N, C-alpha and C positions, 0 to 999 in steps of 0.2 A: 504494500500500500504506500502511496506517495506521502511525503511529509505533509503536504497541504491537506490531503484527505484525513490524515491522522489529527491535524490541528482542528479540523472541523468536528472531529469526533462523531458523536451521535446526533448532530444537528441535521436531522433529516430535512428540515425546511430549507436549509442552505443547499442541499443536494437537489431538492425539488426546483429551486430557482435556477440552479445550474442546468438542470434538465430542460427547462423551458428556454434558456438562453442557447442551448445546444442546437435548437431549431432555427436560430437566427437572432440578430440584435433586437433588443426590446427595452422599453422603459419599464419602470416599476408598474405604471398604470397598464401597459400592454401585458405584462405578466399576470396581473390580477384579472384582466379580461380573459386571457387565455385559460386561466384556471377556471373561471366561471363557465367557459364553454366546454371544458373537457374533464377536468379531474375533481371538480368541487364536490361531487357526490361521494368521493372516497378520500380525497385529499384537498384541503382548503388552506389558504393562507390569507391573512389580512394585510392591508396596506401597512399597518403598524409592525408587521413581521417582515414584509418584503423589503422596505427601504433600508432598515438597519442591516439586513442580510446582504443587500447589494453593497453597502459600504464596507462590511466585513470582507466580502469576497474580493472587492477591489483592493483593500489593504493587503490581502493575502496573495494578490497577483493572479487570482483565478478568473477575474473578469476585468475588462478595461472599458472606460467610457469612450464611446466612439462618436457621440454627438451630444450637444447641449443646446437647448433652445430656451429663451425666456431669461428672466432675471430673478435673483433672490430666491424666496421661498416658492415662487411659481416656476422655477427652472425645471425643465424636463430633460433628464439625462437618459440617453440610450446606451445600453451596455452590450458588449459582446463577450463571449466566453473565450478565454485564452487556451493555448495548447496545454498549459498546466492545469487549467480548469477542466478541460476535456479528459485529461488523464485522471484527475481526482474523481470525476463523475464515473468514468469507466471502473475505477477501483471500487467505488461505493456500489455500483450496480452488480459487480461480481461478488461482493461480500455477502455473507449470510444475512438474512432478514432478522432483525432483533425482536420484532413484535408486530402482530397484526391487531393491535389494540383497537378498542372502540370507545367512543365517548358519545353518549346519546342522552340528552336531558329528558326526553320523553320517557325512556326506560327508567332513568333514575327516579323521576316523579312517580311513575307507576309502581316501582319497587316500594316507595314509601306511601303509596296511595291509600293504605288502610287508615291513615290519619285524617282523611277528608271524606266527604260524601262520595259515593260511586259516580255521581253525575260529573264531578270534577275530572276524574280520570277518563270518563267517557268523552267529555268535551276535548280533553287533550288528545286522546286517541283519534277522535274524528278530525281534529286539525292536522295531526300527523298523517292520517290517511289522505287528506286533501293534498298535502305537500308531496306525498309519495306518488299520487295519481298525476300531479303536474310533472314531476320528475320523469315518470314513466312515459308520459306523452312526449316530453322533450327527447328522451333517449330513443324512443321509437321513431321519431321524426329524423334524428341523426342517422339512425340505422337504415331507414328507408332511402336516405340520400346516398349512403354508401352502397346499398343494394342496387340503386340506379346506376351508379358508377361502375359497379362490377358487371352488370348486364351490358353496359356500353363498352366494356373492355378497357376502362380507364382505372386500372389498379396498379399497385406497386407491391414489391416484395415486403414492404413494411406495413401493409394494411392490417395484418394480423395483430400488430402491436396496438393498433387503435381499436380494432373490433373486439378483441378479447375482453378488455376492461369495460367496454360499452355493453357487451352481452352480459357480463357479470352484473352491471348496474340494472339492466332490464330484468334479469332473473331475480335479483335481490329485491327490486321494487315490487315485482309481482308477488313474491313470497311474503314480503312485509305487509302488503295490502291485505292479503288473505289472513295473515296473523292478526292485523288490526280488526278485521271483521269478526273473527272468532273471539277475540278478547273482549270486544265491545258487547257481543252477545252474552258472554259469560258474566260480564259486569252488570248487564241488564237483569240477569237473574237475581242479583243481589237486591235490586230495586223491588222485585216482585215478592220477596220474602219478608 
């Protein structure tokens, strides 16, 4: 593993930013938009994380500013990954995965839901289901676009790297919607007793 990758340690957010920059130069705003269009259902970063990470990566020589527009606090800087950054990214990609953890506030509130009326948990689960249905529709629209490209013969060898996580999201959303429905029904039985 490169020294730069070792210095970043377990800062997976830094490697996520490097991964987005490996696709071409971007500003912090561009990275956040790319996350919103691609990985946000399984990996999200806030602006408050992205900008300090870009500064750290630049200080480590893993990225370089290639353009700056505007002045002062409104300045937009575009970054590109360096060869050292590419090497650190490849090292991280090849390293074992440390955890596939999950943080879901809906599940946390449901876990402690016995301390409130069942209607509260039902309302939370209904909201979660609506969010999942919206995500599923978005994923399926992306997938349909890829399917159109495949039928038209416009594919690349790297398409599997985009489709596999997308299909994971589609299957996960469908399963979670089914789970929401079942759990809501179970909670409604508490209202009947």
